N, C-alpha and C positions, 0 to 999 in steps of 0.2 A: 179777606175768608181765609181758611187754611182747608186744604187738602186732606181726608181721610181715607184711610180705605187704599191708598194707593197703590198698585199693584206694578212693580217696575221689571215685570216679565210681559207687559204690555205697551204700547204705549197711547191707551188711553188716560193716564192722569199727565202726560206732556202736553196730547192735544186739549185735553181739558184746561192743561195751563196757559196756553196758545189763547183758547177762547174768550178767559177772561182777562188776559191782557190786552188781548187786540180784538174788542168785539166787534161784531157786526153791525153796523149804522141801525140805530133806534132800538137796539137790544144792551147797549150797554146802561151806566149809570149816569146820572146826574139832571138839570133840566130836560137836557134833549134828548140824556139815555145816548150819548155819543159816548163817554166816558169809559173807561176800564174799571175794574173792579180791583179795589185792595185783596191784594194777595200776602199772602203771608209769604217768609222765607221758609219758615219751617213745612215740612211735610212727614204728617201720622204715615207708616207704612202700614200695609197689608201684610203681616208678618204670619203664619202660620203656627208658631207660637202663640199668639194670641189665641187663634181658632181652638186650639188646644188646649187651652187655661177655663176655659166655659164652665163657669163655678168654682174657682178655685181665687183665691189672692192672687194677683199677677206679682210677679219677682225683678221682670225685666222692665225696668222702670227708665231706661237711656232716652227715649226718646220725649 
């Protein structure tokens, strides 16, 4: 899994990561649904630059 639109100004993306890596028993993946979700190291941030470029060709492609 890849987190997208992650807002570093809040704790929501960190909380989501914790839940995906340490799911409540029965809410994970695998045969018994106890295993953590595979989480990519990459995070796509929710930058204002992206919102402002709606309808344009993006030029900032560092992520």
